[in-house]
PDB file of N, CA, C and O in Angstrom, chain B, residues numbered from 101:
ATOM      1  N   MET B 101      78.045 -76.477-150.481  1.00  0.00           N
ATOM      2  CA  MET B 101      79.147 -77.475-150.536  1.00  0.00           C
ATOM      3  C   MET B 101      79.841 -77.673-149.272  1.00  0.00           C
ATOM      4  O   MET B 101      80.422 -76.728-148.740  1.00  0.00           O
ATOM      5  N   ALA B 102      79.821 -78.938-148.707  1.00  0.00           N
ATOM      6  CA  ALA B 102      80.201 -79.256-147.472  1.00  0.00           C
ATOM      7  C   ALA B 102      81.912 -79.087-147.477  1.00  0.00           C
ATOM      8  O   ALA B 102      82.604 -79.379-148.453  1.00  0.00           O
ATOM      9  N   ARG B 103      82.413 -78.585-146.257  1.00  0.00           N
ATOM     10  CA  ARG B 103      83.932 -78.840-146.240  1.00  0.00           C
ATOM     11  C   ARG B 103      84.458 -80.315-146.170  1.00  0.00           C
ATOM     12  O   ARG B 103      83.767 -81.276-145.833  1.00  0.00           O
ATOM     13  N   PRO B 104      85.605 -80.352-146.487  1.00  0.00           N
ATOM     14  CA  PRO B 104      86.158 -81.865-146.519  1.00  0.00           C
ATOM     15  C   PRO B 104      86.475 -82.082-145.190  1.00  0.00           C
ATOM     16  O   PRO B 104      86.702 -81.131-144.442  1.00  0.00           O
ATOM     17  N   ALA B 105      86.522 -83.455-144.744  1.00  0.00           N
ATOM     18  CA  ALA B 105      86.752 -83.962-143.535  1.00  0.00           C
ATOM     19  C   ALA B 105      88.061 -83.389-142.868  1.00  0.00           C
ATOM     20  O   ALA B 105      88.134 -83.070-141.681  1.00  0.00           O
ATOM     21  N   VAL B 106      89.120 -83.295-143.815  1.00  0.00           N
ATOM     22  CA  VAL B 106      90.551 -82.974-143.255  1.00  0.00           C
ATOM     23  C   VAL B 106      90.910 -81.902-144.185  1.00  0.00           C
ATOM     24  O   VAL B 106      90.697 -82.080-145.384  1.00  0.00           O
ATOM     25  N   GLU B 107      91.445 -80.779-143.757  1.00  0.00           N
ATOM     26  CA  GLU B 107      91.770 -79.638-144.574  1.00  0.00           C
ATOM     27  C   GLU B 107      93.338 -79.398-144.348  1.00  0.00           C
ATOM     28  O   GLU B 107      93.915 -79.936-143.403  1.00  0.00           O
ATOM     29  N   VAL B 108      93.946 -78.633-145.185  1.00  0.00           N
ATOM     30  CA  VAL B 108      95.403 -78.262-144.959  1.00  0.00           C
ATOM     31  C   VAL B 108      95.663 -77.919-143.664  1.00  0.00           C
ATOM     32  O   VAL B 108      96.563 -78.507-143.064  1.00  0.00           O
ATOM     33  N   ALA B 109      94.882 -76.877-143.023  1.00  0.00           N
ATOM     34  CA  ALA B 109      94.945 -76.117-141.834  1.00  0.00           C
ATOM     35  C   ALA B 109      94.884 -77.403-140.777  1.00  0.00           C
ATOM     36  O   ALA B 109      95.712 -77.266-139.876  1.00  0.00           O
ATOM     37  N   ASP B 110      94.352 -78.222-140.713  1.00  0.00           N
ATOM     38  CA  ASP B 110      94.108 -79.349-139.823  1.00  0.00           C
ATOM     39  C   ASP B 110      95.407 -79.980-139.868  1.00  0.00           C
ATOM     40  O   ASP B 110      96.014 -80.036-138.799  1.00  0.00           O
ATOM     41  N   ILE B 111      96.005 -80.514-141.000  1.00  0.00           N
ATOM     42  CA  ILE B 111      97.267 -81.161-141.059  1.00  0.00           C
ATOM     43  C   ILE B 111      98.444 -80.101-140.443  1.00  0.00           C
ATOM     44  O   ILE B 111      99.335 -80.509-139.697  1.00  0.00           O
ATOM     45  N   PHE B 112      98.336 -78.871-140.808  1.00  0.00           N
ATOM     46  CA  PHE B 112      99.445 -77.954-140.260  1.00  0.00           C
ATOM     47  C   PHE B 112      99.265 -77.816-138.824  1.00  0.00           C
ATOM     48  O   PHE B 112     100.252 -77.578-138.129  1.00  0.00           O
ATOM     49  N   ARG B 113      98.029 -77.949-138.268  1.00  0.00           N
ATOM     50  CA  ARG B 113      98.037 -77.678-136.883  1.00  0.00           C
ATOM     51  C   ARG B 113      98.402 -78.956-136.150  1.00  0.00           C
ATOM     52  O   ARG B 113      98.870 -78.833-135.018  1.00  0.00           O
ATOM     53  N   ASP B 114      98.246 -80.126-136.646  1.00  0.00           N
ATOM     54  CA  ASP B 114      98.687 -81.275-135.967  1.00  0.00           C
ATOM     55  C   ASP B 114     100.122 -81.698-136.249  1.00  0.00           C
ATOM     56  O   ASP B 114     100.697 -82.429-135.442  1.00  0.00           O
ATOM     57  N   HIS B 115     100.737 -81.267-137.374  1.00  0.00           N
ATOM     58  CA  HIS B 115     102.058 -81.650-137.826  1.00  0.00           C
ATOM     59  C   HIS B 115     103.056 -80.600-138.091  1.00  0.00           C
ATOM     60  O   HIS B 115     104.248 -80.871-138.237  1.00  0.00           O
ATOM     61  N   GLY B 116     102.521 -79.246-138.164  1.00  0.00           N
ATOM     62  CA  GLY B 116     103.265 -78.277-138.364  1.00  0.00           C
ATOM     63  C   GLY B 116     104.599 -77.992-137.704  1.00  0.00           C
ATOM     64  O   GLY B 116     105.640 -77.936-138.358  1.00  0.00           O
ATOM     65  N   ALA B 117     104.539 -77.802-136.305  1.00  0.00           N
ATOM     66  CA  ALA B 117     105.427 -77.670-135.652  1.00  0.00           C
ATOM     67  C   ALA B 117     106.707 -78.693-135.880  1.00  0.00           C
ATOM     68  O   ALA B 117     107.889 -78.390-136.041  1.00  0.00           O
ATOM     69  N   ALA B 118     106.131 -79.918-135.844  1.00  0.00           N
ATOM     70  CA  ALA B 118     107.290 -81.262-135.844  1.00  0.00           C
ATOM     71  C   ALA B 118     108.012 -80.874-137.379  1.00  0.00           C
ATOM     72  O   ALA B 118     109.232 -80.973-137.513  1.00  0.00           O
ATOM     73  N   TRP B 119     107.245 -80.486-138.357  1.00  0.00           N
ATOM     74  CA  TRP B 119     107.761 -80.414-139.697  1.00  0.00           C
ATOM     75  C   TRP B 119     108.797 -79.244-139.705  1.00  0.00           C
ATOM     76  O   TRP B 119     109.892 -79.312-140.265  1.00  0.00           O
ATOM     77  N   ARG B 120     108.399 -78.337-139.129  1.00  0.00           N
ATOM     78  CA  ARG B 120     109.326 -76.819-139.070  1.00  0.00           C
ATOM     79  C   ARG B 120     110.616 -77.149-138.495  1.00  0.00           C
ATOM     80  O   ARG B 120     111.715 -76.805-138.931  1.00  0.00           O
ATOM     81  N   ARG B 121     110.317 -77.996-137.262  1.00  0.00           N
ATOM     82  CA  ARG B 121     111.785 -78.388-136.675  1.00  0.00           C
ATOM     83  C   ARG B 121     112.609 -79.196-137.544  1.00  0.00           C
ATOM     84  O   ARG B 121     113.818 -79.077-137.748  1.00  0.00           O
ATOM     85  N   ALA B 122     111.751 -80.079-138.058  1.00  0.00           N
ATOM     86  CA  ALA B 122     112.765 -81.029-139.048  1.00  0.00           C
ATOM     87  C   ALA B 122     113.359 -80.455-140.301  1.00  0.00           C
ATOM     88  O   ALA B 122     114.349 -80.953-140.837  1.00  0.00           O
ATOM     89  N   ASN B 123     112.732 -79.397-140.754  1.00  0.00           N
ATOM     90  CA  ASN B 123     113.153 -78.546-141.853  1.00  0.00           C
ATOM     91  C   ASN B 123     113.547 -77.161-141.511  1.00  0.00           C
ATOM     92  O   ASN B 123     113.333 -76.253-142.314  1.00  0.00           O
ATOM     93  N   ALA B 124     114.102 -76.948-140.379  1.00  0.00           N
ATOM     94  CA  ALA B 124     114.671 -75.646-139.871  1.00  0.00           C
ATOM     95  C   ALA B 124     115.903 -75.500-140.984  1.00  0.00           C
ATOM     96  O   ALA B 124     116.700 -76.346-141.388  1.00  0.00           O
ATOM     97  N   GLY B 125     115.754 -74.194-141.295  1.00  0.00           N
ATOM     98  CA  GLY B 125     117.026 -73.558-142.033  1.00  0.00           C
ATOM     99  C   GLY B 125     116.626 -73.840-143.671  1.00  0.00           C
ATOM    100  O   GLY B 125     117.212 -73.268-144.590  1.00  0.00           O
ATOM    101  N   HIS B 126     115.541 -74.810-143.867  1.00  0.00           N
ATOM    102  CA  HIS B 126     115.276 -74.797-145.402  1.00  0.00           C
ATOM    103  C   HIS B 126     113.737 -74.289-145.756  1.00  0.00           C
ATOM    104  O   HIS B 126     113.169 -74.646-146.788  1.00  0.00           O
ATOM    105  N   VAL B 127     113.141 -73.422-144.784  1.00  0.00           N
ATOM    106  CA  VAL B 127     112.121 -72.913-145.156  1.00  0.00           C
ATOM    107  C   VAL B 127     112.107 -71.670-144.926  1.00  0.00           C
ATOM    108  O   VAL B 127     112.325 -71.289-143.776  1.00  0.00           O
ATOM    109  N   SER B 128     111.829 -70.677-146.026  1.00  0.00           N
ATOM    110  CA  SER B 128     111.897 -69.362-145.770  1.00  0.00           C
ATOM    111  C   SER B 128     110.794 -68.677-144.928  1.00  0.00           C
ATOM    112  O   SER B 128     109.700 -69.210-144.743  1.00  0.00           O
ATOM    113  N   LEU B 129     111.147 -67.436-144.414  1.00  0.00           N
ATOM    114  CA  LEU B 129     110.217 -66.799-143.628  1.00  0.00           C
ATOM    115  C   LEU B 129     108.922 -66.548-144.316  1.00  0.00           C
ATOM    116  O   LEU B 129     107.903 -66.613-143.628  1.00  0.00           O
ATOM    117  N   ASP B 130     108.830 -66.279-145.547  1.00  0.00           N
ATOM    118  CA  ASP B 130     107.512 -65.870-146.300  1.00  0.00           C
ATOM    119  C   ASP B 130     106.772 -67.423-146.106  1.00  0.00           C
ATOM    120  O   ASP B 130     105.627 -67.424-145.655  1.00  0.00           O
ATOM    121  N   GLN B 131     107.339 -68.575-146.403  1.00  0.00           N
ATOM    122  CA  GLN B 131     106.691 -69.763-146.264  1.00  0.00           C
ATOM    123  C   GLN B 131     106.165 -70.012-144.694  1.00  0.00           C
ATOM    124  O   GLN B 131     105.027 -70.389-144.415  1.00  0.00           O
ATOM    125  N   LEU B 132     107.196 -69.731-143.753  1.00  0.00           N
ATOM    126  CA  LEU B 132     106.697 -69.843-142.289  1.00  0.00           C
ATOM    127  C   LEU B 132     105.445 -68.889-142.153  1.00  0.00           C
ATOM    128  O   LEU B 132     104.451 -69.322-141.569  1.00  0.00           O
ATOM    129  N   LYS B 133     105.452 -67.897-142.552  1.00  0.00           N
ATOM    130  CA  LYS B 133     104.174 -66.891-142.422  1.00  0.00           C
ATOM    131  C   LYS B 133     103.024 -67.362-143.014  1.00  0.00           C
ATOM    132  O   LYS B 133     101.922 -67.233-142.480  1.00  0.00           O
ATOM    133  N   VAL B 134     103.199 -67.905-144.093  1.00  0.00           N
ATOM    134  CA  VAL B 134     101.922 -68.469-144.620  1.00  0.00           C
ATOM    135  C   VAL B 134     101.534 -69.640-143.757  1.00  0.00           C
ATOM    136  O   VAL B 134     100.386 -69.601-143.313  1.00  0.00           O
ATOM    137  N   MET B 135     102.248 -70.627-143.454  1.00  0.00           N
ATOM    138  CA  MET B 135     101.806 -71.645-142.667  1.00  0.00           C
ATOM    139  C   MET B 135     101.224 -71.252-141.579  1.00  0.00           C
ATOM    140  O   MET B 135     100.175 -71.834-141.303  1.00  0.00           O
ATOM    141  N   SER B 136     101.679 -70.231-140.697  1.00  0.00           N
ATOM    142  CA  SER B 136     101.106 -69.681-139.507  1.00  0.00           C
ATOM    143  C   SER B 136      99.798 -68.986-139.715  1.00  0.00           C
ATOM    144  O   SER B 136      98.927 -68.963-138.845  1.00  0.00           O
ATOM    145  N   ALA B 137      99.679 -68.414-140.902  1.00  0.00           N
ATOM    146  CA  ALA B 137      98.290 -67.891-141.230  1.00  0.00           C
ATOM    147  C   ALA B 137      97.299 -68.844-141.507  1.00  0.00           C
ATOM    148  O   ALA B 137      96.150 -68.609-141.133  1.00  0.00           O
ATOM    149  N   ILE B 138      97.592 -70.006-142.175  1.00  0.00           N
ATOM    150  CA  ILE B 138      96.678 -71.168-142.462  1.00  0.00           C
ATOM    151  C   ILE B 138      96.411 -71.760-141.161  1.00  0.00           C
ATOM    152  O   ILE B 138      95.250 -72.118-140.965  1.00  0.00           O
ATOM    153  N   GLU B 139      97.302 -71.938-140.197  1.00  0.00           N
ATOM    154  CA  GLU B 139      97.070 -72.469-138.988  1.00  0.00           C
ATOM    155  C   GLU B 139      96.223 -71.728-138.016  1.00  0.00           C
ATOM    156  O   GLU B 139      95.592 -72.294-137.123  1.00  0.00           O
ATOM    157  N   ARG B 140      96.228 -70.500-138.209  1.00  0.00           N
ATOM    158  CA  ARG B 140      95.389 -69.534-137.508  1.00  0.00           C
ATOM    159  C   ARG B 140      93.852 -69.425-137.992  1.00  0.00           C
ATOM    160  O   ARG B 140      92.884 -69.257-137.251  1.00  0.00           O
ATOM    161  N   CYS B 141      93.838 -69.549-139.333  1.00  0.00           N
ATOM    162  CA  CYS B 141      92.557 -69.412-140.021  1.00  0.00           C
ATOM    163  C   CYS B 141      91.296 -70.060-139.562  1.00  0.00           C
ATOM    164  O   CYS B 141      91.354 -71.289-139.527  1.00  0.00           O
ATOM    165  N   ARG B 142      90.327 -69.591-139.252  1.00  0.00           N
ATOM    166  CA  ARG B 142      89.090 -69.976-138.627  1.00  0.00           C
ATOM    167  C   ARG B 142      89.278 -70.695-137.319  1.00  0.00           C
ATOM    168  O   ARG B 142      88.744 -71.778-137.080  1.00  0.00           O
ATOM    169  N   THR B 143      90.134 -69.986-136.402  1.00  0.00           N
ATOM    170  CA  THR B 143      90.061 -70.515-135.099  1.00  0.00           C
ATOM    171  C   THR B 143      89.765 -69.101-134.143  1.00  0.00           C
ATOM    172  O   THR B 143      89.448 -67.976-134.527  1.00  0.00           O
ATOM    173  N   ALA B 144      89.962 -69.534-132.969  1.00  0.00           N
ATOM    174  CA  ALA B 144      89.713 -68.480-131.794  1.00  0.00           C
ATOM    175  C   ALA B 144      90.908 -67.221-132.110  1.00  0.00           C
ATOM    176  O   ALA B 144      90.669 -66.017-132.011  1.00  0.00           O
ATOM    177  N   ALA B 145      91.892 -67.667-132.405  1.00  0.00           N
ATOM    178  CA  ALA B 145      93.075 -66.591-132.517  1.00  0.00           C
ATOM    179  C   ALA B 145      92.705 -65.488-133.277  1.00  0.00           C
ATOM    180  O   ALA B 145      93.230 -64.385-133.128  1.00  0.00           O
ATOM    181  N   LEU B 146      91.747 -65.749-134.158  1.00  0.00           N
ATOM    182  CA  LEU B 146      91.327 -64.490-135.130  1.00  0.00           C
ATOM    183  C   LEU B 146      90.140 -63.924-134.850  1.00  0.00           C
ATOM    184  O   LEU B 146      89.601 -63.072-135.557  1.00  0.00           O
ATOM    185  N   GLY B 147      89.575 -64.500-133.533  1.00  0.00           N
ATOM    186  CA  GLY B 147      88.246 -64.012-133.305  1.00  0.00           C
ATOM    187  C   GLY B 147      87.102 -64.824-134.068  1.00  0.00           C
ATOM    188  O   GLY B 147      87.310 -65.820-134.761  1.00  0.00           O
ATOM    189  N   GLY B 148      85.870 -64.240-133.830  1.00  0.00           N
ATOM    190  CA  GLY B 148      84.694 -64.812-134.520  1.00  0.00           C
ATOM    191  C   GLY B 148      83.253 -64.167-133.930  1.00  0.00           C
ATOM    192  O   GLY B 148      83.204 -63.058-133.399  1.00  0.00           O
ATOM    193  N   HIS B 149      82.267 -64.914-134.086  1.00  0.00           N
ATOM    194  CA  HIS B 149      81.106 -64.231-133.744  1.00  0.00           C
ATOM    195  C   HIS B 149      80.234 -65.299-133.364  1.00  0.00           C
ATOM    196  O   HIS B 149      80.528 -66.425-133.767  1.00  0.00           O
ATOM    197  N   VAL B 150      79.126 -65.133-132.599  1.00  0.00           N
ATOM    198  CA  VAL B 150      78.193 -66.254-132.186  1.00  0.00           C
ATOM    199  C   VAL B 150      76.826 -65.757-132.780  1.00  0.00           C
ATOM    200  O   VAL B 150      76.503 -64.569-132.754  1.00  0.00           O
ATOM    201  N   ALA B 151      76.046 -66.753-133.318  1.00  0.00           N
ATOM    202  CA  ALA B 151      74.989 -66.791-134.013  1.00  0.00           C
ATOM    203  C   ALA B 151      73.839 -67.615-132.870  1.00  0.00           C
ATOM    204  O   ALA B 151      74.065 -68.758-132.473  1.00  0.00           O
ATOM    205  N   ARG B 152      72.911 -67.015-132.550  1.00  0.00           N
ATOM    206  CA  ARG B 152      71.948 -67.743-131.732  1.00  0.00           C
ATOM    207  C   ARG B 152      70.454 -67.478-132.358  1.00  0.00           C
ATOM    208  O   ARG B 152      70.069 -66.377-132.749  1.00  0.00           O
ATOM    209  N   CYS B 153      69.630 -68.775-132.383  1.00  0.00           N
ATOM    210  CA  CYS B 153      68.395 -68.683-132.882  1.00  0.00           C
ATOM    211  C   CYS B 153      67.609 -68.130-131.951  1.00  0.00           C
ATOM    212  O   CYS B 153      67.797 -68.535-130.804  1.00  0.00           O
ATOM    213  N   GLU B 154      66.540 -67.084-132.167  1.00  0.00           N
ATOM    214  CA  GLU B 154      65.838 -66.415-131.499  1.00  0.00           C
ATOM    215  C   GLU B 154      64.631 -67.414-130.690  1.00  0.00           C
ATOM    216  O   GLU B 154      64.265 -67.384-129.515  1.00  0.00           O
ATOM    217  N   ASP B 155      64.211 -68.250-131.778  1.00  0.00           N
ATOM    218  CA  ASP B 155      63.213 -69.327-131.317  1.00  0.00           C
ATOM    219  C   ASP B 155      63.632 -70.313-130.436  1.00  0.00           C
ATOM    220  O   ASP B 155      63.010 -70.499-129.390  1.00  0.00           O
ATOM    221  N   CYS B 156      64.734 -71.052-130.767  1.00  0.00           N
ATOM    222  CA  CYS B 156      65.150 -72.331-130.008  1.00  0.00           C
ATOM    223  C   CYS B 156      66.356 -72.139-129.249  1.00  0.00           C
ATOM    224  O   CYS B 156      66.763 -73.051-128.530  1.00  0.00           O
ATOM    225  N   ALA B 157      67.093 -70.822-129.354  1.00  0.00           N
ATOM    226  CA  ALA B 157      68.255 -70.606-128.501  1.00  0.00           C
ATOM    227  C   ALA B 157      69.594 -71.333-129.207  1.00  0.00           C
ATOM    228  O   ALA B 157      70.719 -71.089-128.772  1.00  0.00           O
ATOM    229  N   TYR B 158      69.394 -72.169-130.239  1.00  0.00           N
ATOM    230  CA  TYR B 158      70.565 -72.975-130.842  1.00  0.00           C
ATOM    231  C   TYR B 158      71.723 -72.144-130.926  1.00  0.00           C
ATOM    232  O   TYR B 158      71.475 -71.092-131.516  1.00  0.00           O
ATOM    233  N   THR B 159      72.811 -72.247-130.567  1.00  0.00           N
ATOM    234  CA  THR B 159      73.868 -71.455-130.702  1.00  0.00           C
ATOM    235  C   THR B 159      74.931 -71.892-131.334  1.00  0.00           C
ATOM    236  O   THR B 159      75.219 -73.044-131.009  1.00  0.00           O
ATOM    237  N   THR B 160      75.812 -71.287-132.321  1.00  0.00           N
ATOM    238  CA  THR B 160      76.870 -71.826-133.141  1.00  0.00           C
ATOM    239  C   THR B 160      78.019 -70.684-133.117  1.00  0.00           C
ATOM    240  O   THR B 160      77.566 -69.541-133.057  1.00  0.00           O
ATOM    241  N   ILE B 161      79.223 -70.783-133.149  1.00  0.00           N
ATOM    242  CA  ILE B 161      80.341 -69.853-133.093  1.00  0.00           C
ATOM    243  C   ILE B 161      80.885 -69.923-134.818  1.00  0.00           C
ATOM    244  O   ILE B 161      80.895 -70.947-135.501  1.00  0.00           O
ATOM    245  N   SER B 162      81.217 -68.856-135.164  1.00  0.00           N
ATOM    246  CA  SER B 162      81.790 -69.051-136.578  1.00  0.00           C
ATOM    247  C   SER B 162      83.126 -68.091-136.424  1.00  0.00           C
ATOM    248  O   SER B 162      83.030 -66.882-136.213  1.00  0.00           O
ATOM    249  N   TYR B 163      84.236 -68.705-136.541  1.00  0.00           N
ATOM    250  CA  TYR B 163      85.471 -68.086-136.355  1.00  0.00           C
ATOM    251  C   TYR B 163      85.917 -67.294-137.632  1.00  0.00           C
ATOM    252  O   TYR B 163      85.540 -67.666-138.744  1.00  0.00           O
ATOM    253  N   ASN B 164      86.556 -66.427-137.500  1.00  0.00           N
ATOM    254  CA  ASN B 164      86.954 -65.321-138.598  1.00  0.00           C
ATOM    255  C   ASN B 164      87.781 -66.194-139.514  1.00  0.00           C
ATOM    256  O   ASN B 164      88.214 -67.263-139.084  1.00  0.00           O
ATOM    257  N   SER B 165      88.029 -65.799-140.762  1.00  0.00           N
ATOM    258  CA  SER B 165      88.933 -66.388-141.817  1.00  0.00           C
ATOM    259  C   SER B 165      90.210 -65.594-141.935  1.00  0.00           C
ATOM    260  O   SER B 165      90.192 -64.395-141.658  1.00  0.00           O
ATOM    261  N   CYS B 166      91.355 -66.211-142.343  1.00  0.00           N
ATOM    262  CA  CYS B 166      92.531 -65.209-142.373  1.00  0.00           C
ATOM    263  C   CYS B 166      92.605 -64.488-143.623  1.00  0.00           C
ATOM    264  O   CYS B 166      93.519 -63.684-143.807  1.00  0.00           O
ATOM    265  N   LEU B 167      91.674 -64.719-144.544  1.00  0.00           N
ATOM    266  CA  LEU B 167      91.340 -63.991-145.732  1.00  0.00           C
ATOM    267  C   LEU B 167      92.181 -64.458-146.756  1.00  0.00           C
ATOM    268  O   LEU B 167      92.099 -63.848-147.823  1.00  0.00           O
ATOM    269  N   MET B 168      93.075 -65.523-146.673  1.00  0.00           N
ATOM    270  CA  MET B 168      94.025 -65.988-147.734  1.00  0.00           C
ATOM    271  C   MET B 168      93.104 -66.010-149.115  1.00  0.00           C
ATOM    272  O   MET B 168      91.895 -66.243-149.110  1.00  0.00           O
ATOM    273  N   GLY B 169      93.756 -65.776-150.091  1.00  0.00           N
ATOM    274  CA  GLY B 169      93.119 -65.975-151.387  1.00  0.00           C
ATOM    275  C   GLY B 169      92.194 -64.918-151.719  1.00  0.00           C
ATOM    276  O   GLY B 169      91.583 -64.888-152.787  1.00  0.00           O
ATOM    277  N   LYS B 170      92.087 -64.049-150.805  1.00  0.00           N
ATOM    278  CA  LYS B 170      90.963 -62.922-150.949  1.00  0.00           C
ATOM    279  C   LYS B 170      91.897 -61.690-151.860  1.00  0.00           C
ATOM    280  O   LYS B 170      91.248 -60.898-152.544  1.00  0.00           O
ATOM    281  N   SER B 171      92.716 -61.631-151.843  1.00  0.00           N
ATOM    282  CA  SER B 171      93.908 -60.811-152.522  1.00  0.00           C
ATOM    283  C   SER B 171      94.637 -61.235-153.706  1.00  0.00           C
ATOM    284  O   SER B 171      95.252 -62.302-153.714  1.00  0.00           O
ATOM    285  N   SER B 172      94.599 -60.448-154.712  1.00  0.00           N
ATOM    286  CA  SER B 172      95.284 -61.015-155.777  1.00  0.00           C
ATOM    287  C   SER B 172      96.760 -61.216-155.838  1.00  0.00           C
ATOM    288  O   SER B 172      97.298 -61.936-156.679  1.00  0.00           O
ATOM    289  N   ASN B 173      97.428 -60.517-154.866  1.00  0.00           N
ATOM    290  CA  ASN B 173      98.540 -60.359-154.746  1.00  0.00           C
ATOM    291  C   ASN B 173      99.330 -61.131-153.621  1.00  0.00           C
ATOM    292  O   ASN B 173     100.555 -61.157-153.511  1.00  0.00           O
ATOM    293  N   GLY B 174      98.543 -61.668-152.922  1.00  0.00           N
ATOM    294  CA  GLY B 174      98.972 -62.343-151.377  1.00  0.00           C
ATOM    295  C   GLY B 174      99.209 -61.557-150.443  1.00  0.00           C
ATOM    296  O   GLY B 174      99.531 -62.130-149.402  1.00  0.00           O
ATOM    297  N   GLU B 175      99.170 -60.246-150.394  1.00  0.00           N
ATOM    298  CA  GLU B 175      99.463 -59.355-149.247  1.00  0.00           C
ATOM    299  C   GLU B 175      98.780 -59.695-147.898  1.00  0.00           C
ATOM    300  O   GLU B 175      99.237 -59.488-146.774  1.00  0.00           O
ATOM    301  N   LEU B 176      97.549 -60.279-148.247  1.00  0.00           N
ATOM    302  CA  LEU B 176      97.094 -60.691-146.834  1.00  0.00           C
ATOM    303  C   LEU B 176      97.596 -61.734-146.073  1.00  0.00           C
ATOM    304  O   LEU B 176      97.601 -61.793-144.843  1.00  0.00           O
ATOM    305  N   ALA B 177      98.132 -62.776-147.068  1.00  0.00           N
ATOM    306  CA  ALA B 177      98.784 -64.036-146.407  1.00  0.00           C
ATOM    307  C   ALA B 177     100.023 -63.605-145.617  1.00  0.00           C
ATOM    308  O   ALA B 177     100.444 -64.191-144.619  1.00  0.00           O
ATOM    309  N   ALA B 178     100.554 -62.524-146.174  1.00  0.00           N
ATOM    310  CA  ALA B 178     102.081 -62.544-145.531  1.00  0.00           C
ATOM    311  C   ALA B 178     101.889 -61.647-144.256  1.00  0.00           C
ATOM    312  O   ALA B 178     102.859 -61.620-143.498  1.00  0.00           O
ATOM    313  N   SER B 179     100.827 -60.935-143.916  1.00  0.00           N
ATOM    314  CA  SER B 179     100.550 -60.093-142.749  1.00  0.00           C
ATOM    315  C   SER B 179     100.728 -60.858-141.360  1.00  0.00           C
ATOM    316  O   SER B 179     100.526 -60.266-140.299  1.00  0.00           O
TER     317      SER B 179
END
């Protein structure tokens, strides 16, 4: 299944800072932490790995996930 053209993380990265400024004092620390984790998910901020084809040398970079949704109690999202 292909990823959608626009993801929540894309919206947060593009508009999150302005939204946080506009809503300062009305957003909990836990909500801010989750937004930050989503913004960093699958970016260089969390590191990644390079895969290279040995035949044609095609190279692709895969960034690490924030692992949100991998824990039943949400503990990873708040770290």
